[in-house]
Structures are given as C-alpha cells and as structure tokens.
N, C-alpha and C positions, 0 to 999 in steps of 0.2 A: 735273369729271372731264380725265383727260389723252386725248383723243383718239388711239383706235389705228384707226382704219379703215382704215390701209395695213398693218395685221397680218393682215388675211383672207385665209388661202391660206397657201401656204409663203414662208417669207423670212423673213428678221432677226427677233429678238426682243428686247424690253427685258431688261438685265442686272438678276435677282434679287440683291441685296446685302445683307449681314448686317451688321449692328453689333455688335462682342463689344467686353469689356472688362472692367474692374474696376469694383464699384460707386462711384456719384458721380463717377466720372470724364469724364462729362460726352456721354454716349453720346444720351442724348434730350433734351436740351440742344443738341447740335449738330444732329441731325432736326429740332428746333423750327425752327430759325435757319432750315433748306432749306428747309422748306416755310411758314415762316414761322405758325405755330400756337405755342400754349406749353400743352404736354401737363404737359411734369415741372413747372410749378409746382402743376399739381392732383393730382400723384400724391401719394395720403398715404405722409409723409417722406421727401418729394423723390426715391423713388428705385421706377421701374418694377418692375410686379410682374407684368404682363402681356406677351405677347408682341406689341406694335405691326407692326401694317404699311403701309406706304402708298406712292402712286406720282407722282413728278415728274417736270415735266417741264424738261430740261436742253439750251437751244439747240437746241430742234425733237425732243429723243431724250427717250424716256421711260427713267426708271429705278426700279426697286422698292427699296424699304430694307423691310428687317426688323429690327426694336427687340428689343434683348432685355434680362431684368433684369440687373442687376452680381451681386446680393447671392450668395452661396457656395449658400444652399439652391436657386437655378434652375438647377444645373448641365445638367439633362434638357434644358431650353426650351432652353440654348446651344446644345446639343449635335443637338438638332433643326434650328435657324436656323441651324448651319454646314451640316445634312445637306441641306438643300434651296435653298440659295443658289448662285450661280455663283461670287461673290466675297465678300471680305470685307474690312471695315474695320475694326482692330485699333484702339477708342483707347486712346490711354497721356498720363494727365495731369502734364505734365511737371516739376508740381512733388512728385509722390509719386512718379513713376518705374514700375519693373516691381512689381505686386502680383499676391498670389495667384490672382486671377480672371482677371488677365493671363496665365498664363501656362497656365490651364486651356482658357482661349479659344483659345490657340496648338496646344494639344494638339488642340481640337477642328477646329480648321482644316486641320490637317496630316491627320489622321484622314478630313476631309471630301476631300482633295486637291484644291482650290481655290487660285488663286492667290489674294494679300490684298497689303494695302498700309495703313501704322500714321500714324494722323493723330495728330501730337505736341500735343495741348490745354491751352488755360488759358495760351498762351505771354502772353494780359493780364497773368497776375500778374508780380510785381515782381520780377527778381533769379533768375529762373529761368535753368537753365543747358542747352539744347537739348542743345549736346554730350557734358556728362554724362551724358544722358539715352538718345543714342543710343551713346555705352560701354556703356550700363550694358543695352539691348537687344540689343545683340552679345554679351555677356557669358551673357548669357539664352536665345540659339539665335537670336536675331531680328535676321539677317542685313543690316541697312540700308545703303545706298546710303553710300559714303566709309568704311565699317570692315567689308569684307570680304564682302560682298553686294550684291546688286540688289534688295533688297526697299525699296519709295519708302518714305520718310517725310515729309509735310505738315505743317508746323506751323502749326499754325490757333486761334481763339479762336473758339468755341461761341457764346460770350458777345458779341461785336461783330461775328464775323463774316468775319474777316480770316484768308484762307486759304483759304475756302471754296472759292471757285471756282475756285484750283489744285487742290482736292481733286477736284472734281465734276469736272475735267479728266482728272486722270489714271484715276478709275475709268471714263470714258467712253473715254478709251483702251485701257484693258485690256479693257476690254468688247468694242471694235472687233478687237482683236488675238484674243480668244476666239473670235469670230465664230459667235456665238451665232443658234441658228435655233430655228423654232417653226411649227406648221400649227395654225391656226384648223378647221380640217377635218379634224385626223385625229382618232383616239380619245382623249376625255379622260383628264387624267392631272391629280390636284390633290393636294392636304395640306392637311391640318388644322390652323393651325397655334393656333387657339383653340377653346375650346368655353364657353358657360355657358349659363345661364338668363336669360334680361333679362325682370326684372318686368313689363312692357309686351307686349312680344311675343312671350313662349315662348323654347324653344331659339334659341340664336343662335350659329352657327359661322362662323370665318372661314377663309375656304378660300383656298388660294393654288392659280393654273390652273397647272399647269405645261407643260399642252401641249393642244390640240384647245381647245373651248371651252364653255364653262358657261352654258345658257340658262334662263329664267324657262319653267316647265313639264317640264324634263329632271325625270327619274327615278334616281336614282343612290342608291347603296350604300357604306357605310365600315365592313368588318369585320363584318356582317352587319345593320346598321343600315340603315335605308333613310329614301330621302328625296323628295318631290316639292318639287322648286321652286318658291316659293311669291312670294318677294321677295329683291333682290339690291341690298345698298347697297353704294357706294362706299365710298374711304375719305376722301372728302368728307363724306359723309353723305347723298349723291344716290340715288336709286332707281334700277336700269338694268337692261336687261334682256339683256344680254350679256357676257360675263367673258372677255378673248382670255387668250393665254399671257401669261407673267409678272403678270398682274395678279391683285391681291390684293382679295376681296370677302367682307362679312358678307351670311349666307345664312340664310336662313328657309325651315324645311320639315320640319328632325327633330321627331322625336316624342320622340325622347333624348338626349342629350347624346353625340354622338357621341366618340368615345376624341383625345386629342391626338396628334399625329402619324400619323393613319389614312387611310389613301391612297381616295381618291375615284374613284370608277367611275362610267361611265354603264351602267344596267341594260340589258341586252340578251337579249330573249327574256323567260324567266319573270321575274318579280321575285323574289328570295330572301326566305326565312321572315326577319323580321324577331328578332332576338334579342337584346334588350337586356344587359348585363352587369348582372348581382345587384348591389347594394350589397354593403361590405364587412361582412360581422358575424362577429365572433369572440366564442366563449364565451369567459369570465371563467377567466383559471386559477389554481384555487386551489391549486397546491403555490408561485408566489410570491406575493408584494405587489407589484401595479404601479397606477399612476396610471391609471386607465380613464378613456377618452375617449371624445364624440361628438363629428367632425367634420363643421362642414357649410363648405364654400368658396363661394365666389360663380361660380369658373372650375375645369375639370378640371386648367388645366396647374397652379393654386394649387394648389390640392388635392394634388396627385402631390408640389409640391415640399414642402408641409408635413409630409406623411407621411414623406418619406425622411429628413429634416430631423429629426425628432422623436428623442429619447433611447431607449435599450434598454429601460429602466426603464419607458416609459409603452407601455399597450397599448389601440389603436385600437378599441373596441366595435363601431363604424360610422361609416363615413366615405359623402358625398354630394355630389353640387351642389344645394344647391337651399337656401332660408328654414327655418331650425329650426320645427320642426311639434309637433302632441301627440304623435304614434308617437315623436319623439326623448326626448320629456320621459318619459314612461310608459317606455321602455326604459332611459333613464338610469336612474329609480326604482326598475328591478327589478335591473339592474346595479351599482348606485351609481357610475355614471359622471357626469363632468361635459360640460356642453356647452362645446366652443368654436366659435363664430361667428365666421368671418371674412368681414366684408363684407359679412353676407347680412342680413336683417333675420329681426325676431322679433315675431311679429302681438301685438297686446294680449290675445288669449285664451291665446296659448302661453305668456306671461309669468305670467300668473294660476295657468296649471296648476303652473307650474314653482315658484312661490309655495308651493302650497298641498304638490304634494311634496316639498317642501325640495329640490328640483335646482336646482344650480347651473351658471348659464348665464354663459360670459364673453365678451363682442366685443371682435373687432381689427380695425386697418385696415393694420397695417405686421405683416410678417410677422417680422422680427427681436424686434419685441416680444414676438410671440406665441412664439416659440422661447425666450425670457428667462425669461418667465412660468412656461412649462412646466418647464425646468430648474430652476427656482427652488421651484417643489411637489413634483419629486423628490427634491434634497435632503430633504426632510422623512421621506424613507423610510429615511435611509440617517442618521438627526437622532444626538449622541451620546445617553448614558445615562450614571447615575451609576455602573454598574458597570466602565463600560468604563476603560482605562488608555491613557493616552498615552507609549508610547515615547518619543518625540523629537520635535525640531520643529528647520527646516532652512528657509533663507529663499534663494529663488530670485535669483541676484546675473548671470546672463547665459541666453543663447537662442543654440541655434544649431539649423541645418536641416542635415541629410543625408538623401539619397533620400528626399525629401517628409517625413520624419519632423522633428517640433517636437521639442528636446532642452533640456532644463530644464537648466542648470547650475547645482547649489547647493551649499552650504555649512552643513553640522550645526552647529547653535547650541547644541543642550542632546541628551544623551541619545541613543539612535541611531534611523537612518531602516533597517528592514528592508524588501526585498524580497517578503517572503511576506504582510506585512502591508497593511492597507488605508489609501490615502493620501489625506487632508482637505487641499483647497486652499482659502487664505481669505486676503481680503484687508482689511486692518483686522480688523474683527468680523465682515464677511461669509462666510459660507462659500456659496462659489461650485461648490463638486462635491466628489465621492468619486472615486477609481478605483485600480485596482489598479497594480503596476510591472509593466510590458512586456518592459523591460529595464534595468540599470546597471551603471555604469563607473567605476572610480577610472582616471582616464589611458585605456589601452587596453586594460586588464582588466575585464572581466566580476566583479561582485561580490555577496555576498547581502546587504550590510550595510553603511552608513558610521556611524561614531562623530564625536564630539564633536570640531569643528575641520577634519573630513575635508573636500576637496570632490569634489563625482561630477555624474555625468549620468543622468539618467532619461527615461525613454520611458513614457507613461502611457496604460492602456488601460482606459476608453475615452480620447479626447483630453480635456484641459481646456483652456480658453482660457487659459492662465494669461500674465504677465506679471513683469518683472522687481520683483522688490522685495515680492511673494508668500510668503505662510509655508507650508511643509508641516508635517502633525502626522502620525506615523506611529501608527495605533490598533491596540492587541492583539484588540479586539472590537468587531464592531457588532451592535446589536439593532434591527431595522428595525420601526415603527411605523404 
C-alpha cells in the first residue's frame, strides 16, 4: 500500500484520475502496465466489466486511478467514474481513432467539469498515423495541442510501456496545477464505486474516500443502509486500518449490497434505520407477449448495465445480486420465465430443481454475449408465418450519422419499402431483428414509401445494428409466437 502518513490533517491530497475510452482501446492494459499487474488478461472476453480502482506511487506522490468498462452497456459506470474524479485520461487507440464510446466519454468529462488529457495508445502498431488521429480528434471537439487547442495528447504504448512516464508526468503536473486539498480529520465523504456479494466474505463494497477518513469500527450509512466497518482491503489485497482522502478501499460490513454511486457518510448520534431496497419484481403483462427473465448478476453495477441494455421486448420479472437460488427457480416456473445468471454460481440442488421444473438457466461471463443471446431470443416473438406477405426488399448500401442518429442508405431491389409496415433486418440467412421506420427520406424529402430502383435513407426504431450489405424486408403483417 502507498504510504500516506503525510496526508493526515489538512493538506494536498492525491489526484483521482478516471481512465475512459472506447472498448478495447487499452484502458485496463494501460493501468496494468502502470501498476505492473495483468488484470486485462483475466477479464472475460478481454474487456473490463467492473469499475476497478488502484493507487500507485509516482516519484513519491500517490495517484489514484479508476478504470471503467468501455462497452456501450456500461455508460452509467463511466458517468459515475467521471463524476467522482479530479482528472480524466481519455484513451484513444491510434489504429481506430474516435469511436462512439470515445465521444460518450468526452460528454461525461465535460459534464463533470474536470480537466483531461488524451493518451494516444497502440503506437507500437506499424503504419499508425498519430497526426491523422490528432486531426480527427480536433474535428470531434477534442482540441489537442497543435490543432487549435491546449489539450495535451501523449503518444503511448500500453503494451511496451513507451510514453507512460511522460503520461504520468503530465498527470502529476495537472494535479499540481489543480491544487487539490483534503483533510483526514474532516467529516467523512465517500462514494460506492462498486458493490457485490463475495462468495467467501459476504457483501463487499469498493469505497473511494473523497475526504475525511474511514476506519475499522466506524459506523457508516449509504442511502438508508448501514454498516459497521469490520475489515478494509486495499487495492493490493492487504488489510488496512485507515483509508485516507483519495484512497480506494474494499469494505466489509454491509448486510445488504449498497447502491453503486451512493454517498458514504459516518453516522452521528442515532443510527438510521436500515431500509434495504427490495428486489425488482414485476407482474407479467398479459396484454403483450414478452421474453420473461429472472436476472442474477455478481455486482450491482453490472446488473444495472445489463438491465439498461435489454431490448424492449424483454421483461425482467426479478433481478438481484446473488447466486441463483431455489426461490428464483420456483418464481421462474410460476411466471414462465428463463433465468439468466451472469458470473454467479448455480448450486447443485438449484440445478436439480430447475431440471424438475423444466426451468431454463443460462450462464454468461461476457455482457455482450448475454445481450446478443437475448436479442436473438426476442426475434422469435417476431418470427415470420405463412400468412405474412413480403412487400419488398432493399439492400443497405451506405451509412450516415446526423445528430447521433444512424441512418441507413438503402436501394430497393424489388417491390417497395413502406414506412407504415414492419421492417425485418437480415444478414445472409440470419434474422438480426425487426423494427419500425422512424423517418424515411428520398434526398431531402420525407416520403412514405420507396419503389424498385429508388434510393432512400431510413432511421429505425428501436435502433438496429445494421451494416452495409444487410437486407431489409418490408412486411405487411406480423404475428407473434
């Protein structure tokens, strides 16, 4: 653990730096190199699926880093990361440039009102053009030095370590300019970065101490939930007795999983009543057919990310942070739901009960695989029947983006594509999904249909993950099964 004895009382505190960027641009690999660990290789699918936090020592000065997932489903985690940080490092891979989560991360940085710098990663890849990426950044509102702004852009290789010392030097300089202050004797201010049920230790919450200090034996509360701190573990896995300003620490003592993003305060006087949030339970809707699921995940942040990314035709009957239990199986049997288990255990007795009750349990460790599987299941509710008529087919020949809307440029190959009818998207023989047409234009004119040979632009609702070469079919009738 970094020795932080000099922080006792009022004085400078270490900067809290959030690392943001698009998926697979090297955020966690960068932190691995900085702290000389190898977390990225152990992440399922090679992507970070939880908020990680660590504290390193650079030239005698501590720096706290917060790592955030890059996958689009984890936007709320990235937003929270930016809100609790003092500085941000926006990681951009030079072989890919600006991507959707790059711009989303920039939005969170600006909303949080914090300074940031850019780490131009993967310079070890041959034939990369750093100046081209800098120009692309400036065109997207990231005004780096030499291209109309003063944002520092540091070329690095998270793989080889090249440029990382320069990056840390710039972080240290920005932190000094910010003149960050803290007081370990002041009132406790902390925030829950992540929380989960540990199979061996019980409820484990990752707390970032923003000000004051957190000690063994302290009684704290988070949005109605209380805890008496029984143990604290630093990011190196060592047991500690005191956590000081800007220090991340794992805390044991909560009886129920505290909400991610919740503020941690020390109780004064009477301890508030503990009011654990009830699990989400919804009665199945009879008027509309939906894929009913019971969702169990390993952490609250991951659960939140999955729920916010599920398709509209998916109904969550119950969700919670725990292993799959017998009650889940019985509820699934009653509501005709499937159980989705994300990185949690299914005890043998629960598996046996599920087999007896004919309840399907599906396990996942990678979030995008879970979402893809659920989306494919949803398409079964919009499956073609013999009574349906295909009015026309069109090929997607181009893609445009205007005001964050993805527009498919299409050409009608046969029949007609009508705005009023359901649209089915196919890639080869695979049905990718169905949607309605939100808007349809030929040139600059709004239209209701396009005929054979005509080219048109279309926006789908809900959004479909289309690609050039995909085919559209306009359907007169749809029957859910």
